[in-house]
VEXDREN-2710 file (C-alpha; in Angstrom, 1 decimal):
% VEXDREN-2710
k/r/px/py/pz
1/MET/-0.3/-0.6/0.1
2/PRO/1.1/3.4/-1.2
3/ASP/1.9/6.8/1.4
4/THR/-1.5/7.9/2.2
5/LEU/-1.9/11.0/-0.3
6/GLU/-2.1/14.1/2.2
7/GLU/-4.7/15.8/1.2
8/VAL/-4.3/19.7/2.2
9/ILE/-7.5/21.9/1.7
10/LEU/-7.6/25.6/1.7
11/LYS/-10.9/27.3/1.1
12/ASN/-10.6/31.0/-0.4
13/ARG/-13.1/33.2/-2.0
14/GLY/-14.8/30.9/-4.9
15/ILE/-12.2/28.5/-4.9
16/THR/-10.6/25.8/-3.1
17/PHE/-7.0/24.9/-3.7
18/HIS/-6.1/21.1/-2.9
19/PHE/-2.6/20.4/-2.4
20/ILE/-1.4/16.8/-2.3
21/LYS/2.4/16.8/-1.6
22/THR/4.9/13.9/-2.7
23/ASP/8.5/13.1/-3.4
24/LYS/7.0/10.2/-6.1
25/PHE/7.4/13.1/-9.7
26/LYS/10.4/15.0/-10.4
27/THR/7.4/17.6/-11.9
28/ILE/4.7/19.5/-10.3
29/SER/1.4/18.9/-11.8
30/LEU/-1.4/21.9/-11.9
31/PHE/-5.3/20.9/-12.6
32/LEU/-7.7/23.5/-12.1
33/LYS/-11.3/22.0/-12.6
34/LEU/-14.0/23.6/-13.4
35/LYS/-18.0/22.6/-12.6
36/ALA/-21.1/23.3/-13.7
37/PRO/-24.4/20.7/-14.6
38/LEU/-24.5/19.9/-17.7
39/THR/-27.1/21.9/-19.8
40/LYS/-28.2/21.6/-23.6
41/ALA/-27.8/25.6/-23.9
42/ASP/-24.6/25.5/-22.4
43/ALA/-22.7/22.4/-23.7
44/THR/-21.7/23.6/-26.5
45/LYS/-20.3/26.8/-25.5
46/ARG/-18.3/24.8/-22.5
47/ALA/-17.2/22.6/-25.3
48/LEU/-15.5/25.0/-27.0
49/LEU/-14.4/27.5/-24.4
50/PRO/-10.9/25.9/-22.9
51/TYR/-9.9/25.6/-26.1
52/VAL/-10.3/29.2/-27.1
53/LEU/-8.9/30.2/-23.6
54/GLN/-5.6/27.8/-24.4
55/SER/-5.3/29.7/-27.4
56/GLY/-4.2/33.3/-26.3
57/THR/-4.0/35.4/-24.1
58/ASN/-3.8/39.3/-23.4
59/THR/0.0/38.9/-22.8
60/TYR/0.9/35.6/-25.6
61/SER/-1.4/37.0/-28.2
62/ASN/-1.6/33.8/-30.2
63/SER/-0.9/29.7/-29.4
64/SER/3.2/30.6/-31.1
65/ALA/4.1/32.8/-28.4
66/LEU/2.1/30.9/-24.9
67/ARG/4.0/27.5/-26.5
68/LYS/7.4/29.9/-26.5
69/PHE/6.9/30.9/-23.3
70/LEU/5.6/27.3/-22.2
71/ASP/9.4/26.2/-23.5
72/ASP/11.7/28.9/-21.6
73/LEU/10.0/27.0/-18.6
74/TYR/12.2/24.3/-19.1
75/GLY/9.4/22.3/-21.2
76/ALA/6.6/23.4/-19.1
77/THR/3.4/21.9/-20.7
78/LEU/-0.6/23.0/-21.0
79/PHE/-3.4/21.0/-22.2
80/VAL/-7.3/21.6/-21.2
81/ASP/-9.9/19.1/-21.5
82/LEU/-13.6/17.8/-21.1
83/GLN/-14.8/15.2/-19.2
84/LYS/-18.9/14.0/-18.3
85/LYS/-19.2/12.6/-14.9
86/GLY/-22.2/12.0/-14.0
87/GLU/-24.8/15.3/-15.6
88/TYR/-21.8/17.1/-14.3
89/HIS/-20.1/18.4/-17.6
90/ILE/-16.6/19.0/-16.5
91/ILE/-13.6/21.6/-18.0
92/SER/-10.2/20.6/-17.2
93/ILE/-7.1/22.8/-17.7
94/SER/-3.7/21.0/-16.7
95/MET/-0.1/21.8/-16.7
96/ASP/3.0/19.8/-15.8
97/VAL/6.4/22.2/-14.4
98/ALA/10.2/20.9/-13.9
99/ASN/10.4/21.1/-10.2
100/GLU/12.7/23.6/-9.5
101/LYS/14.5/22.0/-7.0
102/PHE/16.0/19.6/-8.9
103/LEU/18.0/22.6/-11.5
104/ASN/20.7/24.8/-10.6
105/ASP/18.7/27.5/-12.0
106/ARG/16.8/29.4/-9.2
107/THR/14.0/30.9/-11.6
108/PRO/10.7/30.5/-9.6
109/LEU/9.5/27.7/-12.4
110/LEU/6.0/26.9/-10.0
111/GLU/4.7/30.6/-9.4
112/LYS/5.4/31.3/-13.7
113/ALA/3.4/28.1/-13.8
114/ILE/0.4/29.6/-11.4
115/GLN/0.6/33.3/-12.8
116/LEU/0.5/31.8/-16.7
117/LEU/-2.5/29.1/-15.2
118/SER/-3.8/32.1/-13.9
119/ASP/-3.3/34.2/-17.4
120/VAL/-5.1/31.6/-19.5
121/ILE/-7.9/31.7/-17.0
122/PHE/-8.7/35.7/-16.3
123/ASN/-6.9/37.7/-19.1
124/PRO/-8.0/35.5/-22.1
125/LYS/-7.5/37.3/-25.6
126/THR/-10.2/40.0/-26.1
127/THR/-10.6/42.8/-28.3
128/GLN/-13.7/45.3/-27.8
129/ASP/-16.7/43.1/-28.9
130/GLY/-15.3/40.1/-26.8
131/PHE/-12.9/37.1/-27.0
132/ASP/-10.9/37.3/-30.6
133/LYS/-12.4/36.3/-33.5
134/GLU/-10.2/34.4/-35.4
135/ILE/-9.3/32.5/-32.7
136/VAL/-13.1/31.7/-32.3
137/GLU/-13.6/30.7/-35.5
138/LYS/-10.9/28.5/-35.7
139/GLU/-11.6/26.9/-32.6
140/LYS/-15.5/26.2/-33.7
141/ARG/-14.5/24.5/-37.0
142/THR/-11.7/22.1/-34.5
143/LEU/-14.7/21.3/-32.4
144/LYS/-17.0/20.4/-35.4
145/GLN/-14.3/17.6/-36.6
146/ARG/-14.4/16.5/-32.6
147/ILE/-18.0/15.7/-32.9
148/ARG/-18.2/14.4/-36.4
149/VAL/-14.8/12.3/-35.5
150/VAL/-17.5/10.0/-33.1
151/TYR/-19.6/9.3/-36.4
152/ASP/-16.8/7.9/-37.9
153/ASP/-16.0/5.6/-34.7
154/LYS/-18.6/3.1/-35.1
155/MET/-17.2/1.9/-31.2
156/ARG/-17.8/5.4/-30.3
157/TYR/-20.6/5.9/-32.2
158/ALA/-22.5/2.8/-30.5
159/ASN/-21.6/4.5/-27.3
160/LEU/-23.0/7.3/-27.7
161/ARG/-26.8/6.3/-29.3
162/LEU/-26.5/3.8/-27.0
163/VAL/-26.6/7.2/-24.1
164/GLU/-28.5/9.1/-25.7
165/GLU/-31.8/6.4/-26.1
166/MET/-31.1/4.7/-23.2
167/CYS/-31.0/8.9/-21.1
168/LYS/-33.0/10.5/-23.4
169/ASP/-35.0/13.6/-21.9
170/GLU/-31.9/13.3/-19.3
171/PRO/-28.7/15.6/-19.5
172/TYR/-26.3/12.9/-19.9
173/SER/-28.1/12.3/-23.1
174/ILE/-25.9/15.3/-24.7
175/HIS/-22.6/14.7/-26.3
176/VAL/-19.2/16.0/-23.8
177/ASN/-18.2/18.0/-27.1
178/GLY/-21.9/19.7/-27.8
179/ILE/-24.6/19.5/-30.1
180/LEU/-23.3/20.3/-34.2
181/GLU/-25.4/22.0/-35.1
182/ASP/-25.7/24.9/-31.3
183/VAL/-21.3/25.8/-33.2
184/ASP/-22.4/27.7/-35.6
185/GLN/-24.4/29.6/-33.3
186/ILE/-21.3/31.1/-31.1
187/ASN/-19.8/33.9/-31.8
188/GLU/-17.2/35.6/-30.3
189/LYS/-19.2/38.3/-28.2
190/ASN/-22.3/34.9/-27.1
191/LEU/-19.4/32.7/-25.9
192/TYR/-17.5/35.7/-24.0
193/GLU/-20.4/36.3/-22.0
194/TYR/-20.5/32.7/-21.5
195/TYR/-17.0/32.6/-19.6
196/LYS/-18.0/35.2/-17.9
197/SER/-20.4/33.2/-16.4
198/VAL/-18.4/30.4/-15.4
199/LEU/-16.2/32.5/-13.8
200/LYS/-18.9/33.7/-11.5
201/GLU/-20.8/30.5/-11.1
202/ASP/-18.8/27.7/-11.5
203/GLN/-17.6/25.4/-8.7
204/ILE/-13.9/25.8/-9.3
205/ASP/-11.0/23.5/-7.1
206/LEU/-7.1/24.3/-7.9
207/TYR/-4.8/20.7/-7.4
208/VAL/-1.1/21.0/-7.3
209/VAL/0.6/17.9/-6.9
210/GLY/4.2/17.6/-6.2
211/ASP/7.8/17.9/-3.8
212/VAL/6.0/21.4/-3.2
213/ASP/6.4/23.8/0.6
214/ILE/2.8/23.9/0.9
215/ASN/2.4/27.8/3.3
216/GLN/4.3/28.8/0.3
217/LEU/2.3/27.5/-2.3
218/GLN/-0.8/28.7/-0.4
219/LEU/0.8/32.3/-0.6
220/ILE/1.1/31.9/-4.1
221/CYS/-2.1/30.7/-4.9
222/LYS/-3.7/33.1/-2.8
223/GLN/-2.0/35.9/-5.2
224/TYR/-3.4/34.9/-8.2
225/PHE/-6.7/32.8/-7.6
226/GLN/-9.2/35.5/-6.4
227/PHE/-13.0/34.8/-7.5
228/GLU/-16.2/35.8/-6.3
229/ASP/-18.0/34.3/-3.7
230/ARG/-20.8/32.0/-5.0
231/THR/-23.0/28.9/-4.3
232/PRO/-22.0/26.1/-6.9
233/LYS/-25.4/24.7/-8.9
234/GLU/-26.1/21.3/-8.1
235/ILE/-27.4/18.7/-10.2
236/ASP/-31.2/17.2/-8.9
237/LYS/-30.7/14.2/-7.9
238/ASN/-33.8/13.2/-8.7
239/LEU/-33.5/13.7/-12.6
240/TYR/-32.9/9.6/-12.6
241/ARG/-35.6/7.7/-14.5
242/GLN/-36.2/4.0/-14.2
243/SER/-37.7/1.8/-17.3
244/GLU/-40.3/0.3/-16.9
245/LYS/-39.1/-3.0/-19.9
246/GLU/-36.6/-3.4/-22.4
247/ASN/-36.5/-0.3/-25.0
248/VAL/-34.9/-2.0/-27.8
249/VAL/-33.5/0.6/-31.0
250/ILE/-32.1/-1.4/-34.0
251/GLU/-30.4/1.3/-36.7
252/ARG/-28.6/-0.1/-39.7
253/GLN/-25.9/1.6/-41.1
254/ASP/-23.3/0.6/-43.9
255/VAL/-21.1/-1.6/-41.2
256/ALA/-19.6/-5.1/-41.3
257/GLN/-19.7/-5.4/-38.2
258/GLY/-22.1/-5.1/-35.8
259/LYS/-22.1/-2.8/-32.7
260/LEU/-24.5/-4.3/-30.0
261/ASN/-24.5/-2.8/-26.9
262/ILE/-26.7/-3.1/-23.9
263/GLY/-27.2/0.0/-20.7
264/PHE/-28.2/-1.2/-17.4
265/ARG/-29.6/1.0/-14.2
266/THR/-27.3/0.3/-11.3
267/ASN/-29.3/2.6/-8.8
268/ILE/-25.4/2.4/-7.2
269/THR/-23.4/5.8/-7.7
270/TYR/-20.4/6.3/-5.9
271/GLY/-19.8/7.0/-2.0
272/ASP/-22.8/5.3/-1.8
273/SER/-21.9/2.0/1.1
274/ASP/-22.5/-1.0/-2.0
275/TYR/-20.2/1.1/-4.5
276/PHE/-17.5/-1.2/-3.9
277/ALA/-20.0/-4.3/-4.5
278/LEU/-20.4/-2.7/-7.5
279/GLN/-17.5/-2.0/-8.9
280/VAL/-16.0/-5.8/-7.8
281/TYR/-19.6/-7.3/-9.6
282/ASN/-19.1/-5.7/-12.9
283/GLY/-15.3/-7.1/-12.6
284/LEU/-16.7/-10.5/-12.5
285/PHE/-19.3/-9.4/-15.6
286/GLY/-17.5/-8.1/-17.9
287/GLY/-14.2/-5.9/-16.6
288/PHE/-11.9/-7.8/-16.8
289/PRO/-10.1/-11.0/-18.9
290/HIS/-11.5/-13.1/-16.5
291/SER/-15.1/-11.8/-16.2
292/LYS/-18.0/-14.1/-17.7
293/LEU/-19.0/-11.8/-21.0
294/PHE/-14.8/-11.7/-22.2
295/ILE/-14.8/-16.3/-21.6
296/ASN/-18.1/-17.0/-22.5
297/VAL/-19.3/-14.0/-25.1
298/ARG/-15.9/-13.8/-27.2
299/GLU/-14.3/-17.3/-26.6
300/LYS/-16.0/-20.0/-25.4
301/ALA/-19.1/-18.8/-28.5
302/SER/-16.6/-17.3/-30.8
303/LEU/-19.6/-14.8/-31.2
304/ALA/-17.5/-11.1/-30.4
305/TYR/-14.7/-9.4/-31.8
306/TYR/-14.6/-7.8/-28.3
307/ALA/-17.3/-7.9/-25.0
308/ALA/-16.6/-6.2/-21.6
309/SER/-18.2/-3.9/-19.2
310/ARG/-18.0/-0.7/-17.9
311/ILE/-19.9/1.5/-15.0
312/GLU/-20.0/5.4/-14.9
313/SER/-19.6/5.8/-11.2
314/HIS/-22.0/9.3/-10.9
315/LYS/-24.4/8.5/-13.0
316/GLY/-25.6/5.2/-11.5
317/LEU/-25.3/3.2/-15.3
318/MET/-23.2/-0.7/-16.3
319/MET/-23.1/-0.9/-20.0
320/VAL/-22.0/-3.7/-22.4
321/MET/-20.0/-3.4/-25.7
322/THR/-19.7/-6.4/-27.3
323/GLY/-18.8/-6.3/-31.9
324/ILE/-20.3/-8.8/-33.2
325/GLU/-21.7/-10.6/-36.5
326/PRO/-24.6/-9.1/-37.6
327/LYS/-26.0/-12.7/-37.9
328/ASN/-25.1/-13.2/-34.3
329/TYR/-27.8/-11.1/-32.5
330/ASP/-29.6/-13.6/-30.8
331/GLN/-27.2/-15.9/-29.4
332/ALA/-24.9/-13.1/-28.5
333/LEU/-28.0/-11.6/-26.3
334/SER/-29.0/-14.5/-24.8
335/ILE/-25.6/-15.0/-23.8
336/ILE/-24.9/-11.7/-22.6
337/LYS/-28.9/-11.9/-20.5
338/GLU/-27.8/-15.7/-18.9
339/GLN/-24.3/-14.0/-17.8
340/PHE/-25.9/-10.9/-16.1
341/GLN/-28.7/-13.6/-14.2
342/ALA/-25.7/-16.3/-13.5
343/MET/-24.4/-13.3/-11.9
344/ASN/-26.9/-12.9/-10.0
345/ASN/-27.3/-16.5/-8.8
346/GLY/-23.7/-16.1/-6.9
347/GLU/-22.3/-18.6/-10.4
348/PHE/-19.0/-17.5/-9.5
349/SER/-16.0/-18.9/-7.2
350/GLU/-14.8/-17.4/-4.2
351/ASN/-11.2/-17.8/-6.2
352/GLU/-12.8/-15.8/-8.9
353/LEU/-13.7/-12.9/-6.3
354/GLU/-10.4/-12.9/-5.0
355/GLN/-8.7/-12.6/-8.2
356/THR/-11.2/-10.1/-9.2
357/LYS/-10.4/-7.8/-6.0
358/ALA/-7.5/-7.9/-6.7
359/VAL/-6.9/-6.7/-10.6
360/ILE/-9.5/-3.6/-9.0
361/GLN/-6.5/-3.3/-6.0
362/ASN/-3.3/-3.0/-8.7
363/GLN/-6.0/-0.8/-11.2
364/MET/-5.9/1.8/-8.2
365/LEU/-2.1/1.3/-7.4
366/GLU/-1.2/2.0/-11.2
367/THR/-3.8/5.0/-10.8
368/LEU/-1.6/6.5/-8.1
369/ASP/1.5/6.1/-9.7
370/THR/0.6/9.6/-11.8
371/ALA/0.1/13.0/-10.6
372/ARG/-3.0/12.7/-13.0
373/GLY/-4.9/9.4/-11.4
374/MET/-3.8/10.5/-8.2
375/THR/-6.4/14.3/-8.8
376/GLU/-8.9/11.7/-10.4
377/VAL/-9.1/9.7/-7.4
378/LEU/-9.6/13.0/-5.2
379/TYR/-11.9/15.1/-7.2
380/HIS/-14.2/12.0/-6.6
381/ASN/-15.2/12.9/-3.5
382/VAL/-16.2/16.6/-4.4
383/LEU/-18.1/15.3/-7.7
384/SER/-19.9/13.1/-4.6
385/ASN/-19.8/15.4/-1.8
386/SER/-18.3/12.5/0.1
387/LYS/-14.6/11.6/2.3
388/VAL/-13.7/8.1/0.4
389/PRO/-9.9/8.7/1.2
390/GLU/-7.9/6.3/-0.8
391/GLU/-6.8/3.9/1.8
392/VAL/-10.5/3.1/3.1
393/TRP/-11.5/2.6/-1.1
394/MET/-8.7/-0.1/-1.1
395/GLU/-9.9/-1.8/2.2
396/LYS/-13.1/-1.4/1.4
397/ILE/-13.0/-3.3/-2.6
398/LYS/-11.2/-5.8/0.3
399/GLN/-13.9/-6.5/1.7
400/VAL/-16.6/-7.1/-0.4
401/THR/-17.9/-10.7/0.4
402/LYS/-19.9/-12.7/-2.4
403/GLU/-23.5/-12.0/-1.2
404/ASP/-22.1/-8.4/-0.9
405/VAL/-22.3/-9.1/-5.0
406/ILE/-25.5/-10.7/-5.4
407/GLN/-27.2/-8.1/-3.3
408/VAL/-25.4/-5.5/-5.9
409/GLY/-27.3/-7.5/-8.7
410/LYS/-30.8/-7.3/-7.1
411/LYS/-30.4/-4.1/-7.6
412/ILE/-29.3/-3.7/-11.4
413/VAL/-31.9/-3.4/-14.0
414/LEU/-31.1/-3.8/-18.0
415/ASP/-32.7/-0.9/-20.1
416/THR/-31.9/-0.4/-23.2
417/ILE/-30.7/-3.0/-25.4
418/TYR/-29.4/-0.7/-28.8
419/PHE/-28.0/-2.7/-32.3
420/LEU/-26.0/-1.0/-34.9
421/THR/-25.9/-3.3/-38.3
422/GLY/-25.9/-3.5/-41.3
423/GLN/-28.3/-2.3/-44.0
424/GLU/-29.7/-5.7/-45.3
425/GLY/-31.4/-8.5/-42.9
END
């Protein structure tokens, strides 16, 4: 078991700082996370915003100038990303910078990195009308490409369509990159207005991971990150719905390989007491190469090119993904349902149970070996308003029993079957 993560949390006006002191890395990593409920009205503007912010500031007027400054910081990096966690839409802006402790140069690299991150957030490239028009139009073209590429990758497309059908009329159905038809409605003015509302309303958390002086770091962060006080918007937990019967959707396209994806409602989310048993359930069912789906659908019956399951921890979903020959639809669906029933009947051995728990624990250890992984583990607690230290997480997985897994299965309900198949048949 690794050393316990030392997370020092400091609440400041409109932002929460999380300092994770560790000597594992020779770099220091910064992760700024901005959280808001996922909405159809704002999703596309929100998907565009971080890419506009990283394209230039009033200090560094374009991407080239910004990248040159990063190079001068011993090759520091700046990345933006979007995530959909349950019904929250998360903007992430991250930086990696060398720890000056390991350099002969005494340049205050960390402070310069924090200053640049602050510049990206508070001082983006603007004109009197809002954002720089040229930057906005360029990033709109790129956003369209990011949205369209999902339609070309049929594995990702099937995942998207399953969620759209399963979570119809729920915010979770909205794609993380927004809606293609909404991109052209965005301009430098309305995007800038949205940006100002983000700074006023989002829940904002800054994670700093590395071998740092926390007392000094607090002073620097307070200096460069000052927001207005706010009460962040929370999602309505009552938005979750339960299907009364299996919803079957068959879509035909010019494809050679069928995609059979199945969505289950687990009625369990991160922070719930039986979440750990759900992790083990998923591992036994379809999460790993020794799982029932992999062995019985792919290996024994040779029906699938791939067969796996995963859980969405903050929405309470479990999704099965398979690639099959279209003619094998009925047989593959039947075997998947049989494996689901076998799980709920407790048809798995103690050895399989212990193997699954060990793999899950090893995955967690691998995750905690990276600064990004540490941050993601800790950010689960922010999203769920819970407090599960990683050592408790590991112990809870260890304590899961066969009966716990069977009880979890009683809560899981098959909701939607989505099949992407060829034009004929």
